[in-house]
Steps between C-alpha positions, in 0.01 A plus 500: 500500500476673168118468501486651850711797375269547202189488715641761739626714219150511343338549843727776612623807322813584700473876442680678785289808474248534771148629467275671747770526762358817640127383492319454820524137614162338580372155537333400170394150602577218745534129461438321831557841675846542332497856351605583140567869433415764229856589439596150376191468293558845328869423441441157344210626289706789355801292446312225304277729312695499177558127517129411502355424158155401613317841531262345755791455737565887490164552659570578865216288631605203298869556595402497869342156449817380338709646789278349766521158319882540491512561871265212564747271340794637705281449817442143393875453451580635848222288648663192344833608654672529159700802629685267743644276232880501477493514113268809518727664766821431303352632172371818665829560654678432160266752335568762764872466445448536126281802537719667741778513239312791342554699814861391561660693219588851401270592211732760358800268481284214373373730227855591400605148486192381306561783242868405466414123469238582226745705295759223524236237406469665172844364402689181519881505564741228395802513724804286612665523850792406700447409865733496798314357799521670832250483796297822554611487864869412429776669681617829353843342400321232303269740345783728384690199359208401285445857384861553406507179303174591300652848422807329367297265283296795368826690413621198311183506281526870444847445371377256243474158660205287394206515753370153420838338542558674844152406609569128424828517681432727805128528553368319813149455343505126433328540160773730364728209397228397244339838407796739543285714730218550249167535688286539189214756478332619816275792604396658826447270811706215350821571689582641839424873511856618520608288216196604287566868564862479393409304186234747401722800567795364295500578130510223236853386450627654825626345818345603834688609808522229771140420635455364856207251552436243777698253278815713478650739255401504126615682180249491225528532124182605328494312158158625372179674575168431324140615538258269693301286263170591653200263442361312199167357394516176284278233369632139501404148383617229739511134466566332849788259542372142541441404855728197464847486331377331184705566185203434267285751686783759493545449125128533440482829697804634318342413168171671595675823612697496174177458302338786678801720429490405135139594483584836648764545241239420245307815620241322716351679805695479825180557699310218336786252535536591869138440553508161328828356626664687795504297814512812719124512555522825700610686194388292203138634498657856476710398196802421724545849653672508837488771764796750459812424693855619563840336559495245775131473528445164312639164591707477181782734425519355149135583429557863623815550303332364192201720554708812549708432199194534269448821302243651276705387207549147631193448727494116487741255665600153365388213714710472812489274808477579870463267801127528443472413126540647159400854424452744210486858615354805324561854609197709569639816669796618700447722797745759655622470858227574760471843647629582852142520627423149368808357663490701833372222732734229343795741531416591866492129583840447338661798680375357826675160443825652355812639662332843426274442798804575730471867398129498587570328832764751586270788424220348726742449777602860490133616513419269793795620699362853465137385578583305812746678735705224670722561802743216585625423836876543411618364834313165435621497144864537602457203735337288224772578248768384747325168520575417137849347453710395194338153530232665296708481185530121538125455582590388843353798703206433736250717671585506876307258714390777735344800311286626784693828509412560137133420517431871543450764238771555240267750308134548444286565190194685633347245739711206392808421696797323358723334744871446512446128505310510179798660330733235632275233354497690173881506501500122549276449195723734279810307599457256213521790246886466521571871492867573552487869580758587773550591784198326659354811642456640147325176396268527799415872414427386133257236639341747738411738226352214306304375806371855562372532147332154509335593831373833364362328181333225702332757728388704191362193335315374807325841521399550130125468588530800729724695266298443192119449515494386139737216594264401773206502260674273248599248763133485623387440148755236438437336834134471416575390137719210623236388737237514230719299270546230768129507572404466125743213466341323796132582452470530112795373296591181689131420544421527133779247421422250787127519506449240226125464563434877496705534183310223320172646601613841381609349165165317460304807565707708249585248241373716219797735560748227427451397135724380215458654170484265192835340454660327202769223498668605171809477276548842331714566188586851383675645195511813297485301192165363374646207307692392797196513736301290240769237514484514881123460493540188268762352744271566804227316330736208449565521887870588448661599829588873543879449500465290182306776332782742583762265373321456162410872432801681659849509339840577638477855347143584566237438780179477312272371769469491880280281725347546840337227710289526812163551662389862470190693629296725277674829484856363536736677262633176372167411340439622151205751485176353367605153553183275508436269783497187297696178541736446195715710280381858462483715185794738437456823700673832447606752770725785394788355297451141632302211378392241756359151498409291790420146592245501787554170684238565768250769597463559873181700551457777754398393845574518871848459623554242767593636842865368450520686167420833646579463868726795518235735373230348724729539810556872409129555457408306822740731684326807383163351591617414861640853536182666379294327779775538763426862614147421565586217733750729683240762562294243684806403708602847611313795642538809283390849613518790263459878559311664214555857625879451498479342151306796375779738616759277340310515163481876512869523559600254229262658243653847539 
C-alpha cells in the first residue's frame, strides 16, 4: 500500500489550482475514437512544468508524446477491465473521501485553530488534575451535583489543602492513586481540547476553574512550563545486541563499546571509529551522522533523552544500552522548533482529528444551512415526533411496521428528496447512543437538527465535482493514476518477477553491468600508536586471533588497538588506504592519526556477479527495459488520431 501511495504521489501533484479553465476546449487527439481535450493537456502541462527536471520533457511536442503514451496506458487498463475491480473501486472511494475533507471545513476557523495549536506547541506544560466523572449527556441534576462537588474540592485546595493528597483520595481518574494526579509534561494535541485550553490558560502554580470535558469535570494545577526542545542532529556508534541471548556475546559487545569509548576519551576521531566499527551501516559511512529528529520521532525514548541532554560543553555521551544495542552519541547541532509554515500541513491534520474539529463542523453546518434553503413539512414532522416513545431511553423503541404514510417528502435539498421514513430509520440507528435528554420531543428535535446537518453535508459532498472544477480534475487524475499503478503492477512489475526466462536472458545480455569490485577477506588492526601497531603486526604474522591480539595489547585503563574482520570491496571505508592486494600481513599504513596493519586471507578478484547476487538490481533494470518498449506496442494495439492544427493553437497559447 505504501508503494502505491508513493507512486501516485510522484505521478500526481495534487495542486488544487486549475489552469486554462477559460481556454477554448477542443479535441487534441483520439484513441480508438475516444476524444482527449486541450484543456486537460494545458492544465496538466502547466501544473507539472516546475516538477520536470528533464528539459526535453518541457518541449511541448515531446510532452504531447508523453501525454499520449500516458493515455494509451489508461486505455489499456480500461480494456483489461481493471476499473471494475473491487479493490480499485474501494481505494478510489477512499481517496475521494479523504480529498473531500479539504472542502468540508471552514478555512478561517481552521487557520485560527492551526495558529493557536502552533503557538501552544512551542511550549510543554506539566500539570496535575482531579477528575469527577459525569456523562456529557447526563441529566441536569447529576451534572450540577458533580459541578458543586468539584467546586468544593477546589475551594479546599485554595484554602491550603494539598492538591496531590486530594487527587489520590477523591479523583476518579484511576491513575491518581499512584501519581497523585500528575500527568507529566504535554503540549498541544495531547489532551482533549477543553482540557488543553484550560491548562495553557492557567498560570504556573495556579488552579484552574472547573473544566467540563466528555469525561466529566476537572480542576487543573499547572506545575511547570518549559520551551519545546526542538530537534537535534547527532552522530552515533552502535553495536547491535546479539541475535541470541548469549552471555558471552553480550559481554564481548559491552567490552567492545567500552573500548571504543576509551579510544574517544584518548582523543581519537569519532568519525573514523564510526566508519570502522558501527553496526548501523546506514550511518557509519557518514561518520555515524543521523538525520535530525525531535521528541517522539525515534523508537527509543532513552536515545532521544540522551541526545537532547548533550551540550556544546559536553557533546559526547557515555555508552548506554537501548533495546537495539549499545550506543555512544555525539552532538552535532541543535535545531529550534520548526516554523508555522513548515508545520502547517501536519497541524491541519491534527486539528481535523481533534476535538477542535467540532468547531469547524459547526461552522460548515451554519454555511450549508444558508446555502441550501430547506423547508420542512411541519405537519409530517409533528406526526413523526409523536411516534417516538419513552421506550427510546431503554433502547426498546422500534420503527412502526407500516411507514407508508411517511414515505413522502419531509424536506428537500435542491433535487434530492428526504422522506419521513428515512428520518425514522435514522432515529432507530441513534437509539444506541444512550442520550438521556428529556422530555422525548426535545431529544427528537436534537436528532432532527443532527440529521438535517448530515443530509446537507452528504448532498454537498456528493456534488463537489460540480461545485469545484479543480476537485473534479484531481479526481480524474487520481482515477487514472490508480489505474496506471494497477496496470504497471500487472504488465511490468509482476512480470519482471515471474518471467524467470526473460529475466535470465536480460541478465546474460547485460552481465557487464553487474560486476564485483576487487574484494579482500581481511583482519585489520588499527591504533594511534606506532609501537602498538608493530606488535599487532607481529602477532598477525604469528596467526594470533583478533580477540587475542586485543587481550595482549589492551589494558584495563587504555584501549591501544582495535580489530575489524570481514570481506570488503575496494573503496570500503573499513579498508586502509593504499592497502596492497597481496595475501599475507601488510606493511604498516598511516591514514590521519591512525596506523593500520592488515592480514589479507584471500583476494577475490573483480568479476561478474551471479544472478542471485544481484537479482534485485536486475529485476529493477528489467522493469525499466519492459516499460521502455511498452508504449511502442500499445501504439500498434490502439488507433491514434492527432489534430496538428489544434496542437499549434495550444502551443501558441502556452508559449504566451
